[in-house]
C-alpha angles and dihedrals in degrees: 000000000000091000090052091050089049093051091049092049092047091052091048092053095043098044096071089052093046089049094050090046092050088048093052094047091050090050092049092047088049091054092048093047090053092049093045090050089056094046098034097096097033120112118256113273142107090316095057117118110193119194097032122132096004091176092055090052092048090051091050091052093044088053091047092051091049091050091063093053118103124249108011098005094107090050093051094044093054095043096048096045093090095035125118130222094255088057091051091050091047091058098065090039092055091046094055092041093050093046091052092048093046092049087075091067107018141045121267096262092048091045090053089053089050092049088052091051091051090047092053092058094088090049092051088049092049090046092053094047092050091048090051092049094047092047092051089046091052092050089051096050100084091052089050090051091054092050092050090047093050092049094049093049088052090060101259124138124251092253092052090048090053089050091052094046090050089052095049105036123078127231138330093022093050097057092046091049091049092052089050092052092049090050094050092047085054093056110274119128120245096247093051090048089050091048090051088053088051089052091050092044108027093197111156093221090054087057087058090056092048091049091048089055091047091050091050092051094048097039102026099220126143112299093201092056089049092049088052091058092042092053092050091051092049093052091048090051095047088047090054092046090052089051093050092049088052093050094047095042092098093051093047091047090051091054090058097044093046091050094050100039097080091053089046090052093045092051090048094053089045090060102037098041113006092180089061094061099028095098092061089063106033102033118081090220091048091050090054089049091050093047090051091047093052092051093045090049093052091049092047088053093053091044092051091048090050092051091050093049114099120200116202 
């Protein structure tokens, strides 16, 4: 008893110091991460800071390695690029926990598949957040081009135009533009900073902007005039994309309805007449039929979504 009380008091005395140390270490790592993010794409020179944010560099190398893998390597590489170490740790934890839970109702191979499905939830969340951010950035690009064109026609430099656009545009464009301005102030050229932004946010419309700046450097024509044509092209492209989404809305909605309809009908029969659907859950042959139907239903959903997708 005395030993237990001693251990408890020792833990109470040590825990504030441990918490303070963890907090200070986390704050220092955050400062180093922000600094490395600003300097990470800059050329080597007096401003270079090697050894900062090792975890970020390891994550980038891991994402680059996964991108070269076949099948879903590119998908995993793009998804895990903004991921943090706790998120990567949560994926195997969720897989083990999901497998253990599913073993109470399913066999071991099926429980493993269920664990993989549970472990993929953080990746799906990251993928969805990334797609939403890129979509919002693509919608902001025509307004960004207009602001840059107006600033250049007023006699401002490209750097000053980027600063003004970063102050007037909302997220996520403002944070990306502020990062570009910081990188240019630290010695990077504007085209390289824009290309680094294109690597972080691979939006096709942003590639048009980078190409316009490159053309202006190579040819020497008016950048404001080039931006005017780029902005018009971006708006025409977005208008066509919205029209395509409106035309394919029925097909995409049909894919969701057809996928959910068997589950809704099965739930309705289970409530209205349980004896009618009981063999599907208590008979070995019925369970196999139900599993096959679920797999085919999921495959049909992805096939219908792929048919409704239009690449242009």
